[in-house]
Every structure is written in C-alpha cells, then in structure tokens.
C-alpha positions as semicolon CSV with decimal commas, in nm:
position;residue;x (nm);y (nm);z (nm)
1;M;6,228;-3,221;-2,496
2;P;6,182;-2,895;-2,192
3;A;5,919;-3,030;-1,974
4;P;5,577;-2,860;-1,990
5;K;5,596;-2,574;-1,818
6;R;5,325;-2,592;-1,489
7;L;4,976;-2,421;-1,483
8;D;4,938;-2,117;-1,225
9;P;4,548;-2,153;-1,137
10;A;4,616;-1,774;-0,946
11;R;4,804;-1,675;-1,293
12;S;4,496;-1,860;-1,487
13;R;4,243;-1,641;-1,367
14;A;4,425;-1,310;-1,400
15;A;4,437;-1,394;-1,763
16;K;4,069;-1,412;-1,835
17;F;4,081;-1,103;-1,675
18;G;4,300;-0,902;-1,841
19;A;4,114;-1,033;-2,211
20;L;3,797;-0,951;-2,051
21;L;3,990;-0,571;-1,992
22;R;4,201;-0,570;-2,324
23;E;3,790;-0,645;-2,432
24;L;3,574;-0,418;-2,308
25;R;3,883;-0,194;-2,403
26;L;3,881;-0,265;-2,753
27;A;3,504;-0,211;-2,793
28;K;3,501;0,132;-2,729
29;G;3,829;0,205;-2,974
30;W;4,052;0,331;-2,709
31;S;4,418;0,224;-2,680
32;Q;4,568;0,161;-2,348
33;A;4,719;0,495;-2,355
34;R;4,382;0,648;-2,351
35;L;4,263;0,401;-2,121
36;G;4,526;0,492;-1,872
37;R;4,384;0,865;-1,909
38;E;4,050;0,845;-1,873
39;A;4,124;0,605;-1,532
40;A;4,442;0,803;-1,447
41;M;4,692;0,513;-1,437
42;S;5,013;0,432;-1,701
43;N;4,940;0,227;-2,019
44;S;5,240;0,072;-1,893
45;L;4,992;-0,111;-1,598
46;I;4,750;-0,154;-1,859
47;S;4,988;-0,312;-2,085
48;K;5,076;-0,564;-1,731
49;I;4,706;-0,583;-1,672
50;E;4,551;-0,736;-1,983
51;T;4,863;-0,984;-2,011
52;G;4,771;-1,135;-1,731
53;D;5,085;-1,028;-1,598
54;Y;4,972;-0,792;-1,246
55;V;4,665;-0,847;-1,038
56;P;4,532;-0,527;-0,960
57;S;4,340;-0,388;-0,627
58;R;3,984;-0,372;-0,615
59;D;3,965;-0,017;-0,573
60;T;4,215;0,023;-0,902
61;V;3,944;-0,244;-1,108
62;R;3,638;0,031;-0,991
63;S;3,848;0,316;-1,148
64;L;3,847;0,072;-1,443
65;D;3,516;-0,011;-1,472
66;S;3,391;0,290;-1,459
67;A;3,602;0,499;-1,670
68;L;3,480;0,172;-1,962
69;D;3,116;0,148;-1,856
70;A;3,127;-0,204;-1,811
71;R;2,831;-0,173;-1,543
72;G;3,047;-0,407;-1,294
73;R;3,144;-0,661;-1,556
74;L;3,529;-0,602;-1,477
75;W;3,440;-0,516;-1,039
76;K;3,226;-0,880;-1,037
77;Q;3,528;-1,063;-1,192
78;R;3,874;-0,928;-1,012
79;D;3,567;-1,016;-0,706
80;E;3,595;-1,410;-0,790
81;L;3,942;-1,332;-0,938
82;D;4,107;-1,445;-0,561
83;D;3,964;-1,496;-0,160
84;N;4,147;-1,222;-0,037
85;P;3,938;-1,113;0,279
86;D;3,792;-0,792;0,107
87;S;3,651;-0,982;-0,148
88;T;3,253;-0,915;-0,141
89;R;3,238;-1,288;-0,082
90;V;3,511;-1,360;0,187
91;R;3,349;-1,051;0,403
92;S;2,997;-1,196;0,371
93;F;3,128;-1,522;0,457
94;L;3,229;-1,410;0,797
95;T;2,955;-1,183;0,812
96;S;2,712;-1,537;0,858
97;Q;2,978;-1,681;1,121
98;S;2,969;-1,351;1,279
99;H;2,591;-1,325;1,336
100;A;2,517;-1,665;1,321
101;E;2,370;-1,849;1,707
102;V;2,429;-2,205;1,606
103;T;2,719;-2,317;1,310
104;Y;2,662;-2,697;1,159
105;H;2,992;-2,775;1,023
106;I;3,040;-3,098;0,804
107;G;3,388;-3,109;0,668
108;N;3,717;-3,325;0,581
109;Y;3,929;-3,076;0,702
110;V;3,990;-2,876;1,045
111;P;3,781;-2,620;1,084
112;A;3,928;-2,274;1,041
113;M;3,694;-2,194;1,392
114;L;3,937;-2,456;1,604
115;E;4,260;-2,383;1,416
116;T;4,608;-2,285;1,580
117;E;4,743;-1,989;1,493
118;E;5,059;-2,221;1,373
119;H;4,847;-2,429;1,146
120;T;4,594;-2,190;0,988
121;R;4,936;-1,977;0,856
122;I;5,053;-2,328;0,661
123;G;4,780;-2,388;0,550
124;L;4,738;-2,076;0,361
125;E;5,112;-2,051;0,237
126;A;5,011;-2,393;0,115
127;G;4,674;-2,240;-0,102
128;L;4,818;-1,942;-0,191
129;A;4,946;-2,057;-0,566
130;Y;4,582;-2,071;-0,622
131;F;4,371;-1,934;-0,438
132;G;4,581;-1,574;-0,467
133;G;4,560;-1,287;-0,251
134;Q;4,763;-1,200;0,036
135;L;4,911;-1,405;0,317
136;E;4,874;-1,212;0,609
137;D;4,532;-1,013;0,504
138;K;4,423;-1,362;0,505
139;L;4,557;-1,419;0,869
140;V;4,402;-1,153;1,008
141;Y;4,095;-1,238;0,905
142;R;4,100;-1,614;1,038
143;A;4,242;-1,437;1,333
144;E;3,853;-1,228;1,344
145;M;3,697;-1,627;1,268
146;R;3,851;-1,793;1,535
147;A;3,804;-1,524;1,801
148;I;3,404;-1,564;1,697
149;L;3,403;-1,912;1,935
150;R;3,573;-1,666;2,262
151;R;3,323;-1,391;2,243
152;P;3,124;-1,385;2,573
153;D;2,774;-1,451;2,343
154;A;2,968;-1,690;2,092
155;P;2,753;-1,893;1,877
156;L;2,721;-2,278;1,892
157;F;2,994;-2,432;1,749
158;R;2,846;-2,799;1,568
159;C;3,088;-2,998;1,397
160;V;3,147;-3,322;1,229
161;L;3,446;-3,406;1,106
162;W;3,583;-3,707;0,876
163;E;3,841;-3,876;1,041
164;S;4,006;-3,849;0,730
165;A;4,106;-3,483;0,868
166;L;4,286;-3,601;1,131
167;H;4,532;-3,729;0,861
168;V;4,625;-3,425;0,645
169;K;4,927;-3,310;0,731
170;T;5,006;-2,944;0,783
171;G;5,323;-2,865;0,857
172;D;5,520;-3,116;1,075
173;T;5,488;-3,341;1,337
174;R;5,493;-3,088;1,612
175;I;5,217;-2,874;1,455
176;M;4,949;-3,150;1,361
177;R;5,018;-3,332;1,727
178;E;4,950;-2,941;1,846
179;Q;4,659;-2,889;1,633
180;L;4,454;-3,193;1,729
181;Q;4,540;-3,176;2,146
182;H;4,407;-2,800;2,058
183;L;4,070;-3,024;1,920
184;I;4,072;-3,257;2,217
185;E;4,067;-2,916;2,415
186;R;3,831;-2,725;2,216
187;S;3,599;-2,989;2,180
188;R;3,561;-2,968;2,566
189;E;3,431;-2,610;2,560
190;P;3,067;-2,550;2,617
191;N;2,964;-2,406;2,241
192;V;3,160;-2,670;2,077
193;E;3,037;-2,994;1,973
194;L;3,355;-3,186;1,823
195;R;3,208;-3,554;1,644
196;I;3,420;-3,777;1,407
197;L;3,269;-4,001;1,176
198;P;3,554;-4,296;1,135
199;F;3,611;-4,488;0,841
200;A;3,417;-4,773;0,941
201;E;3,124;-4,569;0,957
202;S;3,181;-4,379;0,611
203;I;3,040;-4,611;0,433
204;G;2,703;-4,455;0,213
205;C;2,752;-4,149;0,345
206;P;2,833;-3,905;0,051
207;D;3,161;-3,697;0,055
208;V;3,020;-3,364;0,061
209;G;3,399;-3,195;0,107
210;T;3,274;-2,877;0,289
211;V;2,895;-2,778;0,453
212;I;2,820;-2,575;0,673
213;I;2,498;-2,420;0,817
214;W;2,466;-2,100;0,976
215;E;2,131;-1,983;1,189
216;G;2,072;-1,693;1,315
217;P;1,785;-1,512;1,442
218;N;1,428;-1,514;1,383
219;D;1,463;-1,864;1,179
220;R;1,701;-1,701;0,954
221;V;1,923;-1,993;0,782
222;R;2,174;-1,971;0,479
223;A;2,453;-2,218;0,355
224;W;2,785;-2,240;0,201
225;R;2,927;-2,550;0,080
226;D;3,252;-2,684;-0,126
227;T;3,143;-2,637;-0,517
228;G;3,456;-2,828;-0,686
229;N;3,557;-2,398;-0,821
230;S;3,815;-2,232;-0,603
231;F;3,547;-2,010;-0,374
232;G;3,232;-2,238;-0,346
233;T;2,862;-2,114;-0,344
234;F;2,631;-1,969;-0,076
235;I;2,296;-2,158;-0,033
236;S;1,972;-1,884;0,048
237;G;1,710;-2,123;-0,052
238;R;1,499;-2,295;0,288
239;T;1,487;-2,634;0,051
240;E;1,825;-2,646;0,008
241;V;1,940;-2,607;0,318
242;S;1,681;-2,807;0,463
243;D;1,836;-3,094;0,223
244;L;2,179;-3,000;0,385
245;M;2,068;-2,977;0,720
246;Y;1,894;-3,363;0,671
247;L;2,238;-3,433;0,555
248;Y;2,429;-3,330;0,858
249;D;2,200;-3,485;1,124
250;H;2,227;-3,817;0,927
251;I;2,645;-3,728;0,891
252;R;2,627;-3,666;1,306
253;S;2,424;-3,980;1,366
254;R;2,676;-4,215;1,200
255;A;2,978;-4,051;1,395
256;L;3,105;-4,106;1,699
257;Q;2,973;-3,950;2,024
258;P;3,233;-3,649;2,216
259;D;3,422;-3,876;2,452
260;A;3,473;-4,095;2,197
261;T;3,633;-3,822;2,009
262;R;3,836;-3,687;2,182
263;E;3,998;-4,107;2,234
264;L;4,009;-4,160;1,865
265;I;4,168;-3,819;1,790
266;S;4,445;-3,926;2,112
267;K;4,488;-4,203;1,982
268;A;4,525;-4,019;1,609
269;I;4,808;-3,888;1,787
270;E;5,015;-4,123;1,914
271;E;5,035;-4,311;1,580
272;L;5,012;-4,032;1,358
273;Y;5,255;-3,798;1,500
274;P;5,416;-3,926;1,812
275;C;5,644;-3,735;2,064
276;L;5,965;-3,836;1,966
277;A;6,242;-3,873;2,265
278;A;6,439;-3,695;2,102
279;D;6,203;-3,422;2,136
280;L;6,260;-3,241;2,504
281;T;5,984;-2,936;2,428
282;C;5,700;-3,183;2,329
283;P;5,422;-3,198;2,498
C-alpha cells in the first residue's frame, strides 16, 4: 500500500482559493472561457487556478475580482495566500517596523532584524513549503528590515529571547556560529538591547511565540503576535497592547542582563557549534 501523500499547506491554501473562484464564477453562470474573456486571460489558466495548480499574481486576482464583481472577496483571500512582500499585511508589518521609535520583541527564534544574510536565506528557504511566496522577493524584504536598525535615526530595539532560540539550528555549524557571534556584536550597539531568558528562569512564563510591540510618535502603539496560523495578527487596541507590554516587562525581568546574555551566547557557541580543528577558516 503506498504511503499517504504528504500534505502541502501552500497548495491546500491555493486549492481553497481556487474553490472560491469557481464558486463565484458559477454564481454568475459563466463558463471558464467566459471568465477568461472578461478578465483578459486564457480559460486554461482559469482552470489551473480553480484546481489549485497555479497561484495567480495579486494583479491577476484584481482583474478576476473586478470581472466577477466579487467586491474584494477574491482579493482578500489571495492576499492571505502567502506572505510574499507584496502582501498587504507584510507591507504593513514593514511600515510599523520602519516608523517605530521603540520596538519590543519577545521570541524563541533569532529575530529577523538581527539575522545574518546566510541565516536569513536558509530560514526562508525552509519555510517556502508552508508560507509560499518568492524567495528572492523575501530576501530583498528582509534586507530592508535589517537596514532599519542601521539608519542614522534607527529606532531602539529591545529584545528578549528564550534560550531555546540558540538551539534552533538553521544551516550548518559555521552558519550558526557566525549567527550567534553576530548577535553578540549587534547587542553592543547603543540602540540594541538583547537579553536571554534562560531555561532555568522560564518556568511559569507563558510561551507566546513571537510578540512585537511598536511605539511610535505621539504615543501611538501597535503590536503583532503569532496566532498559530501562517501570518499572525495585528493588535491596535490600547488595552490589548498594554497587556502584551506587561508580558514583555515580566519576561524581561526574568531574563539575563546584557553582559550575562553575551556570556551565555558565547557558551552556547562553544558547546553547540564548536570550531573544529580541521576548519582553518573558523573565526
């Protein structure tokens, strides 16, 4: 008996989008050929979209949405289909990062703002099967993210990482070693504060995944957090953001001071990602 076919999450979302397109087309009593004429595309392309075999660009979906008088239903579902940088939510995330005066970050993975290029590439490649999108577009987007902390008017970046983040091996030993050394170097910059919550201090602290809080001009606040799906959610209500800020302060109070954090990262480098004698290029 053959093994069951492995589920492809990105393809599953594409199939869901295709089903909505078919539903809207049939509601108008149109054939695929008729929709193709109205939206200026081939009926064979319509067929591939409806079966989930082809993910249309966002511009293509605008044409389909308009032709079917869908009032944004197609567009909304397509925009949530992947996390490519042309997604409305992804661009909104970058805008919040760029306009913030202070960013507070809780996470159990190395934050994108403090990644090396190699670590970024490997992490994004690994996530394509689930998140979809285009690798090169995402790399450009991540470079924009990292550049925010290098600006003359760079915001303050306050980050608390669970110690488990140091154990998530992305790439080979060399890449991880360079990434953790990069964390140490970046943590010494005046606008960056990095603290590690060690395993021994994490008991009783809720593991909320990634939480990001932005403070902007005129006391404007916004937050984003993991929600268990592909894209997370934005939070704008002051009460909800205040609750997340309280959580950040609590976890930060249990975390190591910056100097002790650097010592722990250095220890992790030597124990988890040691420099082998045969590797003459190892820093």
